[in-house]
mmCIF file as Biopython writes it, N, C-alpha, C and O atoms, coordinates in Angstrom:
data_model
#
loop_
_atom_site.group_PDB
_atom_site.id
_atom_site.type_symbol
_atom_site.label_atom_id
_atom_site.label_alt_id
_atom_site.label_comp_id
_atom_site.label_asym_id
_atom_site.label_entity_id
_atom_site.label_seq_id
_atom_site.pdbx_PDB_ins_code
_atom_site.Cartn_x
_atom_site.Cartn_y
_atom_site.Cartn_z
_atom_site.occupancy
_atom_site.B_iso_or_equiv
_atom_site.auth_seq_id
_atom_site.auth_asym_id
_atom_site.pdbx_PDB_model_num
ATOM 1   N N  . MET A ? 1  ? 0.821   -1.188 0.000   1.0 0.0 1  A 1 
ATOM 2   C CA . MET A ? 1  ? 0.000   0.000  0.000   1.0 0.0 1  A 1 
ATOM 3   C C  . MET A ? 1  ? 0.872   1.261  0.000   1.0 0.0 1  A 1 
ATOM 4   O O  . MET A ? 1  ? 0.554   2.241  -0.674  1.0 0.0 1  A 1 
ATOM 5   N N  . LYS A ? 2  ? 1.962   1.229  0.754   1.0 0.0 2  A 1 
ATOM 6   C CA . LYS A ? 2  ? 2.842   2.397  0.851   1.0 0.0 2  A 1 
ATOM 7   C C  . LYS A ? 2  ? 3.426   2.766  -0.518  1.0 0.0 2  A 1 
ATOM 8   O O  . LYS A ? 2  ? 3.600   3.948  -0.815  1.0 0.0 2  A 1 
ATOM 9   N N  . GLN A ? 3  ? 3.728   1.766  -1.352  1.0 0.0 3  A 1 
ATOM 10  C CA . GLN A ? 3  ? 4.296   2.029  -2.670  1.0 0.0 3  A 1 
ATOM 11  C C  . GLN A ? 3  ? 3.313   2.736  -3.592  1.0 0.0 3  A 1 
ATOM 12  O O  . GLN A ? 3  ? 3.729   3.414  -4.531  1.0 0.0 3  A 1 
ATOM 13  N N  . LEU A ? 4  ? 2.020   2.591  -3.341  1.0 0.0 4  A 1 
ATOM 14  C CA . LEU A ? 4  ? 1.017   3.226  -4.184  1.0 0.0 4  A 1 
ATOM 15  C C  . LEU A ? 4  ? 0.945   4.733  -3.975  1.0 0.0 4  A 1 
ATOM 16  O O  . LEU A ? 4  ? 0.519   5.461  -4.871  1.0 0.0 4  A 1 
ATOM 17  N N  . ILE A ? 5  ? 1.356   5.209  -2.800  1.0 0.0 5  A 1 
ATOM 18  C CA . ILE A ? 5  ? 1.178   6.629  -2.498  1.0 0.0 5  A 1 
ATOM 19  C C  . ILE A ? 5  ? 2.484   7.367  -2.190  1.0 0.0 5  A 1 
ATOM 20  O O  . ILE A ? 5  ? 2.442   8.516  -1.751  1.0 0.0 5  A 1 
ATOM 21  N N  . THR A ? 6  ? 3.641   6.734  -2.410  1.0 0.0 6  A 1 
ATOM 22  C CA . THR A ? 6  ? 4.910   7.402  -2.147  1.0 0.0 6  A 1 
ATOM 23  C C  . THR A ? 6  ? 5.777   7.466  -3.401  1.0 0.0 6  A 1 
ATOM 24  O O  . THR A ? 6  ? 5.579   6.710  -4.352  1.0 0.0 6  A 1 
ATOM 25  N N  . ASN A ? 7  ? 6.729   8.374  -3.380  1.0 0.0 7  A 1 
ATOM 26  C CA . ASN A ? 7  ? 7.714   8.483  -4.449  1.0 0.0 7  A 1 
ATOM 27  C C  . ASN A ? 7  ? 8.811   7.441  -4.240  1.0 0.0 7  A 1 
ATOM 28  O O  . ASN A ? 7  ? 8.773   6.682  -3.272  1.0 0.0 7  A 1 
ATOM 29  N N  . GLN A ? 8  ? 9.787   7.405  -5.145  1.0 0.0 8  A 1 
ATOM 30  C CA . GLN A ? 8  ? 10.885  6.446  -5.029  1.0 0.0 8  A 1 
ATOM 31  C C  . GLN A ? 8  ? 11.714  6.668  -3.776  1.0 0.0 8  A 1 
ATOM 32  O O  . GLN A ? 8  ? 12.285  5.723  -3.231  1.0 0.0 8  A 1 
ATOM 33  N N  . ASP A ? 9  ? 11.784  7.914  -3.316  1.0 0.0 9  A 1 
ATOM 34  C CA . ASP A ? 9  ? 12.578  8.210  -2.120  1.0 0.0 9  A 1 
ATOM 35  C C  . ASP A ? 9  ? 11.786  8.055  -0.818  1.0 0.0 9  A 1 
ATOM 36  O O  . ASP A ? 9  ? 12.300  8.374  0.255   1.0 0.0 9  A 1 
ATOM 37  N N  . GLY A ? 10 ? 10.548  7.573  -0.897  1.0 0.0 10 A 1 
ATOM 38  C CA . GLY A ? 10 ? 9.754   7.323  0.294   1.0 0.0 10 A 1 
ATOM 39  C C  . GLY A ? 10 ? 8.872   8.477  0.740   1.0 0.0 10 A 1 
ATOM 40  O O  . GLY A ? 10 ? 8.084   8.330  1.675   1.0 0.0 10 A 1 
ATOM 41  N N  . ARG A ? 11 ? 8.997   9.631  0.080   1.0 0.0 11 A 1 
ATOM 42  C CA . ARG A ? 11 ? 8.144   10.774 0.438   1.0 0.0 11 A 1 
ATOM 43  C C  . ARG A ? 11 ? 6.733   10.565 -0.115  1.0 0.0 11 A 1 
ATOM 44  O O  . ARG A ? 11 ? 6.549   9.896  -1.132  1.0 0.0 11 A 1 
ATOM 45  N N  . LEU A ? 12 ? 5.751   11.138 0.557   1.0 0.0 12 A 1 
ATOM 46  C CA . LEU A ? 12 ? 4.365   11.043 0.121   1.0 0.0 12 A 1 
ATOM 47  C C  . LEU A ? 12 ? 4.192   11.743 -1.219  1.0 0.0 12 A 1 
ATOM 48  O O  . LEU A ? 12 ? 4.613   12.889 -1.381  1.0 0.0 12 A 1 
ATOM 49  N N  . SER A ? 13 ? 3.587   11.074 -2.163  1.0 0.0 13 A 1 
ATOM 50  C CA . SER A ? 13 ? 3.324   11.645 -3.476  1.0 0.0 13 A 1 
ATOM 51  C C  . SER A ? 13 ? 1.887   12.139 -3.525  1.0 0.0 13 A 1 
ATOM 52  O O  . SER A ? 13 ? 0.947   11.348 -3.440  1.0 0.0 13 A 1 
ATOM 53  N N  . THR A ? 14 ? 1.722   13.433 -3.662  1.0 0.0 14 A 1 
ATOM 54  C CA . THR A ? 14 ? 0.385   14.021 -3.705  1.0 0.0 14 A 1 
ATOM 55  C C  . THR A ? 14 ? -0.400  13.486 -4.895  1.0 0.0 14 A 1 
ATOM 56  O O  . THR A ? 14 ? -1.568  13.121 -4.757  1.0 0.0 14 A 1 
ATOM 57  N N  . THR A ? 15 ? 0.231   13.437 -6.056  1.0 0.0 15 A 1 
ATOM 58  C CA . THR A ? 15 ? -0.442  12.964 -7.266  1.0 0.0 15 A 1 
ATOM 59  C C  . THR A ? 15 ? -0.903  11.522 -7.113  1.0 0.0 15 A 1 
ATOM 60  O O  . THR A ? 15 ? -2.052  11.202 -7.419  1.0 0.0 15 A 1 
ATOM 61  N N  . SER A ? 16 ? -0.027  10.661 -6.645  1.0 0.0 16 A 1 
ATOM 62  C CA . SER A ? 16 ? -0.387  9.253  -6.481  1.0 0.0 16 A 1 
ATOM 63  C C  . SER A ? 16 ? -1.488  9.082  -5.441  1.0 0.0 16 A 1 
ATOM 64  O O  . SER A ? 16 ? -2.385  8.257  -5.616  1.0 0.0 16 A 1 
ATOM 65  N N  . THR A ? 17 ? -1.425  9.848  -4.373  1.0 0.0 17 A 1 
ATOM 66  C CA . THR A ? 17 ? -2.447  9.761  -3.334  1.0 0.0 17 A 1 
ATOM 67  C C  . THR A ? 17 ? -3.809  10.166 -3.883  1.0 0.0 17 A 1 
ATOM 68  O O  . THR A ? 17 ? -4.810  9.503  -3.612  1.0 0.0 17 A 1 
ATOM 69  N N  . ILE A ? 18 ? -3.850  11.248 -4.652  1.0 0.0 18 A 1 
ATOM 70  C CA . ILE A ? 18 ? -5.099  11.711 -5.247  1.0 0.0 18 A 1 
ATOM 71  C C  . ILE A ? 18 ? -5.628  10.694 -6.248  1.0 0.0 18 A 1 
ATOM 72  O O  . ILE A ? 18 ? -6.826  10.414 -6.278  1.0 0.0 18 A 1 
ATOM 73  N N  . GLN A ? 19 ? -4.730  10.134 -7.076  1.0 0.0 19 A 1 
ATOM 74  C CA . GLN A ? 19 ? -5.156  9.129  -8.045  1.0 0.0 19 A 1 
ATOM 75  C C  . GLN A ? 19 ? -5.689  7.880  -7.352  1.0 0.0 19 A 1 
ATOM 76  O O  . GLN A ? 19 ? -6.709  7.331  -7.769  1.0 0.0 19 A 1 
ATOM 77  N N  . PHE A ? 20 ? -5.020  7.432  -6.313  1.0 0.0 20 A 1 
ATOM 78  C CA . PHE A ? 20 ? -5.477  6.252  -5.587  1.0 0.0 20 A 1 
ATOM 79  C C  . PHE A ? 20 ? -6.813  6.534  -4.894  1.0 0.0 20 A 1 
ATOM 80  O O  . PHE A ? 20 ? -7.706  5.687  -4.898  1.0 0.0 20 A 1 
ATOM 81  N N  . GLY A ? 21 ? -6.945  7.700  -4.312  1.0 0.0 21 A 1 
ATOM 82  C CA . GLY A ? 21 ? -8.208  8.079  -3.680  1.0 0.0 21 A 1 
ATOM 83  C C  . GLY A ? 21 ? -9.347  8.143  -4.695  1.0 0.0 21 A 1 
ATOM 84  O O  . GLY A ? 21 ? -10.466 7.719  -4.405  1.0 0.0 21 A 1 
ATOM 85  N N  . GLY A ? 22 ? -9.063  8.669  -5.873  1.0 0.0 22 A 1 
ATOM 86  C CA . GLY A ? 22 ? -10.060 8.716  -6.942  1.0 0.0 22 A 1 
ATOM 87  C C  . GLY A ? 22 ? -10.479 7.330  -7.383  1.0 0.0 22 A 1 
ATOM 88  O O  . GLY A ? 22 ? -11.657 7.080  -7.637  1.0 0.0 22 A 1 
ATOM 89  N N  . PHE A ? 23 ? -9.512  6.427  -7.476  1.0 0.0 23 A 1 
ATOM 90  C CA . PHE A ? 23 ? -9.804  5.044  -7.841  1.0 0.0 23 A 1 
ATOM 91  C C  . PHE A ? 23 ? -10.714 4.389  -6.802  1.0 0.0 23 A 1 
ATOM 92  O O  . PHE A ? 23 ? -11.680 3.713  -7.156  1.0 0.0 23 A 1 
ATOM 93  N N  . VAL A ? 24 ? -10.407 4.589  -5.535  1.0 0.0 24 A 1 
ATOM 94  C CA . VAL A ? 24 ? -11.220 4.000  -4.464  1.0 0.0 24 A 1 
ATOM 95  C C  . VAL A ? 24 ? -12.634 4.586  -4.488  1.0 0.0 24 A 1 
ATOM 96  O O  . VAL A ? 24 ? -13.613 3.850  -4.366  1.0 0.0 24 A 1 
ATOM 97  N N  . ALA A ? 25 ? -12.741 5.905  -4.643  1.0 0.0 25 A 1 
ATOM 98  C CA . ALA A ? 25 ? -14.055 6.553  -4.665  1.0 0.0 25 A 1 
ATOM 99  C C  . ALA A ? 25 ? -14.870 6.090  -5.868  1.0 0.0 25 A 1 
ATOM 100 O O  . ALA A ? 25 ? -16.053 5.778  -5.727  1.0 0.0 25 A 1 
ATOM 101 N N  . MET A ? 26 ? -14.259 6.041  -7.038  1.0 0.0 26 A 1 
ATOM 102 C CA . MET A ? 26 ? -14.974 5.600  -8.231  1.0 0.0 26 A 1 
ATOM 103 C C  . MET A ? 26 ? -15.378 4.136  -8.124  1.0 0.0 26 A 1 
ATOM 104 O O  . MET A ? 26 ? -16.452 3.755  -8.589  1.0 0.0 26 A 1 
ATOM 105 N N  . SER A ? 27 ? -14.536 3.320  -7.521  1.0 0.0 27 A 1 
ATOM 106 C CA . SER A ? 27 ? -14.886 1.909  -7.313  1.0 0.0 27 A 1 
ATOM 107 C C  . SER A ? 27 ? -16.108 1.791  -6.412  1.0 0.0 27 A 1 
ATOM 108 O O  . SER A ? 27 ? -17.012 1.002  -6.687  1.0 0.0 27 A 1 
ATOM 109 N N  . ALA A ? 28 ? -16.138 2.569  -5.345  1.0 0.0 28 A 1 
ATOM 110 C CA . ALA A ? 28 ? -17.264 2.538  -4.412  1.0 0.0 28 A 1 
ATOM 111 C C  . ALA A ? 28 ? -18.557 2.982  -5.096  1.0 0.0 28 A 1 
ATOM 112 O O  . ALA A ? 28 ? -19.601 2.353  -4.923  1.0 0.0 28 A 1 
ATOM 113 N N  . VAL A ? 29 ? -18.488 4.052  -5.862  1.0 0.0 29 A 1 
ATOM 114 C CA . VAL A ? 29 ? -19.676 4.544  -6.575  1.0 0.0 29 A 1 
ATOM 115 C C  . VAL A ? 29 ? -20.164 3.496  -7.575  1.0 0.0 29 A 1 
ATOM 116 O O  . VAL A ? 29 ? -21.367 3.261  -7.688  1.0 0.0 29 A 1 
ATOM 117 N N  . LEU A ? 30 ? -19.247 2.875  -8.291  1.0 0.0 30 A 1 
ATOM 118 C CA . LEU A ? 30 ? -19.630 1.847  -9.263  1.0 0.0 30 A 1 
ATOM 119 C C  . LEU A ? 30 ? -20.289 0.657  -8.567  1.0 0.0 30 A 1 
ATOM 120 O O  . LEU A ? 30 ? -21.316 0.161  -9.032  1.0 0.0 30 A 1 
ATOM 121 N N  . ILE A ? 31 ? -19.717 0.201  -7.473  1.0 0.0 31 A 1 
ATOM 122 C CA . ILE A ? 31 ? -20.275 -0.942 -6.748  1.0 0.0 31 A 1 
ATOM 123 C C  . ILE A ? 31 ? -21.673 -0.617 -6.216  1.0 0.0 31 A 1 
ATOM 124 O O  . ILE A ? 31 ? -22.590 -1.428 -6.348  1.0 0.0 31 A 1 
ATOM 125 N N  . VAL A ? 32 ? -21.839 0.557  -5.620  1.0 0.0 32 A 1 
ATOM 126 C CA . VAL A ? 32 ? -23.149 0.950  -5.088  1.0 0.0 32 A 1 
ATOM 127 C C  . VAL A ? 32 ? -24.162 1.096  -6.222  1.0 0.0 32 A 1 
ATOM 128 O O  . VAL A ? 32 ? -25.317 0.698  -6.071  1.0 0.0 32 A 1 
ATOM 129 N N  . SER A ? 33 ? -23.746 1.658  -7.349  1.0 0.0 33 A 1 
ATOM 130 C CA . SER A ? 33 ? -24.659 1.823  -8.479  1.0 0.0 33 A 1 
ATOM 131 C C  . SER A ? 33 ? -25.117 0.479  -9.035  1.0 0.0 33 A 1 
ATOM 132 O O  . SER A ? 33 ? -26.285 0.315  -9.386  1.0 0.0 33 A 1 
ATOM 133 N N  . VAL A ? 34 ? -24.203 -0.477 -9.115  1.0 0.0 34 A 1 
ATOM 134 C CA . VAL A ? 34 ? -24.581 -1.821 -9.570  1.0 0.0 34 A 1 
ATOM 135 C C  . VAL A ? 34 ? -25.524 -2.453 -8.561  1.0 0.0 34 A 1 
ATOM 136 O O  . VAL A ? 34 ? -26.528 -3.057 -8.940  1.0 0.0 34 A 1 
ATOM 137 N N  . TRP A ? 35 ? -25.210 -2.318 -7.281  1.0 0.0 35 A 1 
ATOM 138 C CA . TRP A ? 35 ? -26.034 -2.903 -6.223  1.0 0.0 35 A 1 
ATOM 139 C C  . TRP A ? 35 ? -27.449 -2.324 -6.232  1.0 0.0 35 A 1 
ATOM 140 O O  . TRP A ? 35 ? -28.420 -3.044 -5.998  1.0 0.0 35 A 1 
ATOM 141 N N  . LEU A ? 36 ? -27.566 -1.006 -6.504  1.0 0.0 36 A 1 
ATOM 142 C CA . LEU A ? 36 ? -28.877 -0.358 -6.550  1.0 0.0 36 A 1 
ATOM 143 C C  . LEU A ? 36 ? -29.559 -0.483 -7.914  1.0 0.0 36 A 1 
ATOM 144 O O  . LEU A ? 36 ? -30.678 -0.002 -8.092  1.0 0.0 36 A 1 
ATOM 145 N N  . ASP A ? 37 ? -28.892 -1.123 -8.878  1.0 0.0 37 A 1 
ATOM 146 C CA . ASP A ? 37 ? -29.431 -1.365 -10.224 1.0 0.0 37 A 1 
ATOM 147 C C  . ASP A ? 37 ? -29.832 -0.070 -10.929 1.0 0.0 37 A 1 
ATOM 148 O O  . ASP A ? 37 ? -30.949 0.065  -11.431 1.0 0.0 37 A 1 
ATOM 149 N N  . ARG A ? 38 ? -28.905 0.867  -10.954 1.0 0.0 38 A 1 
ATOM 150 C CA . ARG A ? 38 ? -29.150 2.157  -11.603 1.0 0.0 38 A 1 
ATOM 151 C C  . ARG A ? 38 ? -29.009 2.026  -13.121 1.0 0.0 38 A 1 
ATOM 152 O O  . ARG A ? 38 ? -28.222 1.206  -13.595 1.0 0.0 38 A 1 
ATOM 153 N N  . PRO A ? 39 ? -29.764 2.824  -13.892 1.0 0.0 39 A 1 
ATOM 154 C CA . PRO A ? 39 ? -29.711 2.709  -15.349 1.0 0.0 39 A 1 
ATOM 155 C C  . PRO A ? 39 ? -28.424 3.268  -15.980 1.0 0.0 39 A 1 
ATOM 156 O O  . PRO A ? 39 ? -28.131 2.959  -17.135 1.0 0.0 39 A 1 
ATOM 157 N N  . TYR A ? 40 ? -27.665 4.069  -15.257 1.0 0.0 40 A 1 
ATOM 158 C CA . TYR A ? 40 ? -26.469 4.702  -15.819 1.0 0.0 40 A 1 
ATOM 159 C C  . TYR A ? 40 ? -25.194 3.904  -15.552 1.0 0.0 40 A 1 
ATOM 160 O O  . TYR A ? 40 ? -24.100 4.426  -15.770 1.0 0.0 40 A 1 
ATOM 161 N N  . VAL A ? 41 ? -25.297 2.673  -15.093 1.0 0.0 41 A 1 
ATOM 162 C CA . VAL A ? 41 ? -24.118 1.861  -14.778 1.0 0.0 41 A 1 
ATOM 163 C C  . VAL A ? 41 ? -23.206 1.664  -15.991 1.0 0.0 41 A 1 
ATOM 164 O O  . VAL A ? 41 ? -21.991 1.787  -15.837 1.0 0.0 41 A 1 
ATOM 165 N N  . PRO A ? 42 ? -23.732 1.360  -17.211 1.0 0.0 42 A 1 
ATOM 166 C CA . PRO A ? 42 ? -22.808 1.204  -18.360 1.0 0.0 42 A 1 
ATOM 167 C C  . PRO A ? 42 ? -21.970 2.453  -18.639 1.0 0.0 42 A 1 
ATOM 168 O O  . PRO A ? 42 ? -20.776 2.345  -18.918 1.0 0.0 42 A 1 
ATOM 169 N N  . ASP A ? 43 ? -22.585 3.635  -18.566 1.0 0.0 43 A 1 
ATOM 170 C CA . ASP A ? 43 ? -21.837 4.884  -18.767 1.0 0.0 43 A 1 
ATOM 171 C C  . ASP A ? 43 ? -20.817 5.088  -17.651 1.0 0.0 43 A 1 
ATOM 172 O O  . ASP A ? 43 ? -19.691 5.522  -17.898 1.0 0.0 43 A 1 
ATOM 173 N N  . LEU A ? 44 ? -21.214 4.776  -16.440 1.0 0.0 44 A 1 
ATOM 174 C CA . LEU A ? 44 ? -20.317 4.909  -15.302 1.0 0.0 44 A 1 
ATOM 175 C C  . LEU A ? 44 ? -19.133 3.952  -15.423 1.0 0.0 44 A 1 
ATOM 176 O O  . LEU A ? 44 ? -18.000 4.317  -15.110 1.0 0.0 44 A 1 
ATOM 177 N N  . PHE A ? 45 ? -19.399 2.733  -15.875 1.0 0.0 45 A 1 
ATOM 178 C CA . PHE A ? 45 ? -18.318 1.763  -16.052 1.0 0.0 45 A 1 
ATOM 179 C C  . PHE A ? 45 ? -17.341 2.235  -17.122 1.0 0.0 45 A 1 
ATOM 180 O O  . PHE A ? 45 ? -16.130 2.080  -16.959 1.0 0.0 45 A 1 
ATOM 181 N N  . SER A ? 46 ? -17.847 2.810  -18.217 1.0 0.0 46 A 1 
ATOM 182 C CA . SER A ? 46 ? -16.967 3.336  -19.270 1.0 0.0 46 A 1 
ATOM 183 C C  . SER A ? 46 ? -16.074 4.447  -18.730 1.0 0.0 46 A 1 
ATOM 184 O O  . SER A ? 46 ? -14.879 4.493  -19.024 1.0 0.0 46 A 1 
ATOM 185 N N  . THR A ? 47 ? -16.656 5.336  -17.944 1.0 0.0 47 A 1 
ATOM 186 C CA . THR A ? 47 ? -15.877 6.420  -17.343 1.0 0.0 47 A 1 
ATOM 187 C C  . THR A ? 47 ? -14.818 5.857  -16.406 1.0 0.0 47 A 1 
ATOM 188 O O  . THR A ? 47 ? -13.678 6.323  -16.402 1.0 0.0 47 A 1 
ATOM 189 N N  . PHE A ? 48 ? -15.189 4.860  -15.614 1.0 0.0 48 A 1 
ATOM 190 C CA . PHE A ? 48 ? -14.263 4.206  -14.691 1.0 0.0 48 A 1 
ATOM 191 C C  . PHE A ? 48 ? -13.099 3.564  -15.458 1.0 0.0 48 A 1 
ATOM 192 O O  . PHE A ? 48 ? -11.939 3.705  -15.071 1.0 0.0 48 A 1 
ATOM 193 N N  . ALA A ? 49 ? -13.421 2.862  -16.540 1.0 0.0 49 A 1 
ATOM 194 C CA . ALA A ? 49 ? -12.384 2.199  -17.343 1.0 0.0 49 A 1 
ATOM 195 C C  . ALA A ? 49 ? -11.434 3.221  -17.968 1.0 0.0 49 A 1 
ATOM 196 O O  . ALA A ? 49 ? -10.223 3.005  -17.990 1.0 0.0 49 A 1 
ATOM 197 N N  . LEU A ? 50 ? -11.969 4.321  -18.473 1.0 0.0 50 A 1 
ATOM 198 C CA . LEU A ? 50 ? -11.118 5.369  -19.047 1.0 0.0 50 A 1 
ATOM 199 C C  . LEU A ? 50 ? -10.235 6.014  -17.977 1.0 0.0 50 A 1 
ATOM 200 O O  . LEU A ? 50 ? -9.072  6.323  -18.234 1.0 0.0 50 A 1 
ATOM 201 N N  . PHE A ? 51 ? -10.782 6.215  -16.790 1.0 0.0 51 A 1 
ATOM 202 C CA . PHE A ? 51 ? -10.012 6.784  -15.685 1.0 0.0 51 A 1 
ATOM 203 C C  . PHE A ? 51 ? -8.836  5.870  -15.336 1.0 0.0 51 A 1 
ATOM 204 O O  . PHE A ? 51 ? -7.698  6.325  -15.225 1.0 0.0 51 A 1 
ATOM 205 N N  . CYS A ? 52 ? -9.123  4.577  -15.165 1.0 0.0 52 A 1 
ATOM 206 C CA . CYS A ? 52 ? -8.056  3.626  -14.809 1.0 0.0 52 A 1 
ATOM 207 C C  . CYS A ? 52 ? -7.027  3.505  -15.926 1.0 0.0 52 A 1 
ATOM 208 O O  . CYS A ? 52 ? -5.828  3.442  -15.656 1.0 0.0 52 A 1 
ATOM 209 N N  . GLY A ? 53 ? -7.481  3.473  -17.174 1.0 0.0 53 A 1 
ATOM 210 C CA . GLY A ? 53 ? -6.548  3.428  -18.309 1.0 0.0 53 A 1 
ATOM 211 C C  . GLY A ? 53 ? -5.705  4.676  -18.392 1.0 0.0 53 A 1 
ATOM 212 O O  . GLY A ? 53 ? -4.515  4.610  -18.702 1.0 0.0 53 A 1 
ATOM 213 N N  . GLY A ? 54 ? -6.319  5.821  -18.114 1.0 0.0 54 A 1 
ATOM 214 C CA . GLY A ? 54 ? -5.579  7.079  -18.130 1.0 0.0 54 A 1 
ATOM 215 C C  . GLY A ? 54 ? -4.502  7.133  -17.063 1.0 0.0 54 A 1 
ATOM 216 O O  . GLY A ? 54 ? -3.434  7.706  -17.280 1.0 0.0 54 A 1 
ATOM 217 N N  . LEU A ? 55 ? -4.780  6.536  -15.905 1.0 0.0 55 A 1 
ATOM 218 C CA . LEU A ? 55 ? -3.765  6.491  -14.848 1.0 0.0 55 A 1 
ATOM 219 C C  . LEU A ? 55 ? -2.535  5.727  -15.305 1.0 0.0 55 A 1 
ATOM 220 O O  . LEU A ? 55 ? -1.406  6.155  -15.064 1.0 0.0 55 A 1 
ATOM 221 N N  . VAL A ? 56 ? -2.754  4.604  -15.959 1.0 0.0 56 A 1 
ATOM 222 C CA . VAL A ? 56 ? -1.635  3.771  -16.421 1.0 0.0 56 A 1 
ATOM 223 C C  . VAL A ? 56 ? -0.841  4.500  -17.493 1.0 0.0 56 A 1 
ATOM 224 O O  . VAL A ? 56 ? 0.390   4.497  -17.468 1.0 0.0 56 A 1 
ATOM 225 N N  . VAL A ? 57 ? -1.532  5.116  -18.422 1.0 0.0 57 A 1 
ATOM 226 C CA . VAL A ? 57 ? -0.855  5.822  -19.520 1.0 0.0 57 A 1 
ATOM 227 C C  . VAL A ? 57 ? -0.047  6.997  -18.997 1.0 0.0 57 A 1 
ATOM 228 O O  . VAL A ? 57 ? 1.101   7.178  -19.403 1.0 0.0 57 A 1 
ATOM 229 N N  . THR A ? 58 ? -0.614  7.798  -18.111 1.0 0.0 58 A 1 
ATOM 230 C CA . THR A ? 58 ? 0.121   8.959  -17.613 1.0 0.0 58 A 1 
ATOM 231 C C  . THR A ? 58 ? 1.320   8.537  -16.771 1.0 0.0 58 A 1 
ATOM 232 O O  . THR A ? 58 ? 2.378   9.162  -16.848 1.0 0.0 58 A 1 
ATOM 233 N N  . LYS A ? 59 ? 1.169   7.485  -15.967 1.0 0.0 59 A 1 
ATOM 234 C CA . LYS A ? 59 ? 2.295   7.003  -15.158 1.0 0.0 59 A 1 
ATOM 235 C C  . LYS A ? 59 ? 3.411   6.501  -16.068 1.0 0.0 59 A 1 
ATOM 236 O O  . LYS A ? 59 ? 4.585   6.772  -15.817 1.0 0.0 59 A 1 
ATOM 237 N N  . GLY A ? 60 ? 3.051   5.771  -17.122 1.0 0.0 60 A 1 
ATOM 238 C CA . GLY A ? 60 ? 4.055   5.276  -18.069 1.0 0.0 60 A 1 
ATOM 239 C C  . GLY A ? 60 ? 4.752   6.406  -18.804 1.0 0.0 60 A 1 
ATOM 240 O O  . GLY A ? 60 ? 5.961   6.349  -19.031 1.0 0.0 60 A 1 
ATOM 241 N N  . ALA A ? 61 ? 4.005   7.427  -19.175 1.0 0.0 61 A 1 
ATOM 242 C CA . ALA A ? 61 ? 4.595   8.565  -19.879 1.0 0.0 61 A 1 
ATOM 243 C C  . ALA A ? 61 ? 5.572   9.313  -18.980 1.0 0.0 61 A 1 
ATOM 244 O O  . ALA A ? 61 ? 6.654   9.695  -19.425 1.0 0.0 61 A 1 
ATOM 245 N N  . VAL A ? 62 ? 5.204   9.524  -17.731 1.0 0.0 62 A 1 
ATOM 246 C CA . VAL A ? 62 ? 6.086   10.226 -16.791 1.0 0.0 62 A 1 
ATOM 247 C C  . VAL A ? 62 ? 7.351   9.406  -16.544 1.0 0.0 62 A 1 
ATOM 248 O O  . VAL A ? 62 ? 8.450   9.960  -16.509 1.0 0.0 62 A 1 
ATOM 249 N N  . THR A ? 63 ? 7.207   8.099  -16.375 1.0 0.0 63 A 1 
ATOM 250 C CA . THR A ? 63 ? 8.369   7.230  -16.155 1.0 0.0 63 A 1 
ATOM 251 C C  . THR A ? 63 ? 9.308   7.277  -17.351 1.0 0.0 63 A 1 
ATOM 252 O O  . THR A ? 63 ? 10.522  7.391  -17.180 1.0 0.0 63 A 1 
ATOM 253 N N  . ALA A ? 64 ? 8.763   7.191  -18.554 1.0 0.0 64 A 1 
ATOM 254 C CA . ALA A ? 64 ? 9.591   7.251  -19.762 1.0 0.0 64 A 1 
ATOM 255 C C  . ALA A ? 64 ? 10.300  8.599  -19.879 1.0 0.0 64 A 1 
ATOM 256 O O  . ALA A ? 64 ? 11.467  8.653  -20.268 1.0 0.0 64 A 1 
ATOM 257 N N  . TYR A ? 65 ? 9.608   9.680  -19.548 1.0 0.0 65 A 1 
ATOM 258 C CA . TYR A ? 65 ? 10.209  11.016 -19.611 1.0 0.0 65 A 1 
ATOM 259 C C  . TYR A ? 65 ? 11.367  11.143 -18.633 1.0 0.0 65 A 1 
ATOM 260 O O  . TYR A ? 65 ? 12.410  11.707 -18.963 1.0 0.0 65 A 1 
ATOM 261 N N  . ARG A ? 66 ? 11.179  10.617 -17.431 1.0 0.0 66 A 1 
ATOM 262 C CA . ARG A ? 66 ? 12.235  10.693 -16.417 1.0 0.0 66 A 1 
ATOM 263 C C  . ARG A ? 66 ? 13.445  9.860  -16.828 1.0 0.0 66 A 1 
ATOM 264 O O  . ARG A ? 66 ? 14.582  10.271 -16.597 1.0 0.0 66 A 1 
ATOM 265 N N  . GLU A ? 67 ? 13.215  8.696  -17.433 1.0 0.0 67 A 1 
ATOM 266 C CA . GLU A ? 67 ? 14.318  7.843  -17.857 1.0 0.0 67 A 1 
ATOM 267 C C  . GLU A ? 67 ? 15.114  8.475  -18.990 1.0 0.0 67 A 1 
ATOM 268 O O  . GLU A ? 67 ? 16.300  8.184  -19.141 1.0 0.0 67 A 1 
ATOM 269 N N  . ARG A ? 68 ? 14.496  9.324  -19.781 1.0 0.0 68 A 1 
ATOM 270 C CA . ARG A ? 68 ? 15.186  9.993  -20.885 1.0 0.0 68 A 1 
ATOM 271 C C  . ARG A ? 68 ? 15.979  11.213 -20.401 1.0 0.0 68 A 1 
ATOM 272 O O  . ARG A ? 68 ? 16.652  11.874 -21.190 1.0 0.0 68 A 1 
ATOM 273 N N  . GLY A ? 69 ? 15.894  11.501 -19.111 1.0 0.0 69 A 1 
ATOM 274 C CA . GLY A ? 69 ? 16.685  12.606 -18.577 1.0 0.0 69 A 1 
ATOM 275 C C  . GLY A ? 69 ? 15.908  13.872 -18.364 1.0 0.0 69 A 1 
ATOM 276 O O  . GLY A ? 69 ? 16.503  14.935 -18.185 1.0 0.0 69 A 1 
ATOM 277 N N  . GLY A ? 70 ? 14.587  13.793 -18.376 1.0 0.0 70 A 1 
ATOM 278 C CA . GLY A ? 70 ? 13.761  14.969 -18.112 1.0 0.0 70 A 1 
ATOM 279 C C  . GLY A ? 70 ? 13.785  15.336 -16.648 1.0 0.0 70 A 1 
ATOM 280 O O  . GLY A ? 70 ? 14.323  14.602 -15.819 1.0 0.0 70 A 1 
ATOM 281 N N  . SER A ? 71 ? 13.203  16.464 -16.339 1.0 0.0 71 A 1 
ATOM 282 C CA . SER A ? 71 ? 13.166  16.880 -14.934 1.0 0.0 71 A 1 
ATOM 283 C C  . SER A ? 71 ? 12.141  16.071 -14.178 1.0 0.0 71 A 1 
ATOM 284 O O  . SER A ? 71 ? 11.226  15.505 -14.776 1.0 0.0 71 A 1 
ATOM 285 N N  . SER A ? 72 ? 12.287  16.011 -12.845 1.0 0.0 72 A 1 
ATOM 286 C CA . SER A ? 72 ? 11.352  15.227 -12.042 1.0 0.0 72 A 1 
ATOM 287 C C  . SER A ? 72 ? 10.308  16.028 -11.364 1.0 0.0 72 A 1 
ATOM 288 O O  . SER A ? 72 ? 9.464   15.474 -10.660 1.0 0.0 72 A 1 
#
């Protein structure tokens, strides 16, 4: 769990913490919406999938930029 919200040097990462919190909140909303059988669940699931995919893409882009010698 600590690796999800900290930088490589062990300091708390604000960006990672916000992203992880967003993931948890969106997961909770999706689960409750499915449980309550709401009609907007397919749209909500699409938004959730795009959010999670966007997290992976942005993290990969930042990692690649740092490895090429960009600023941190």
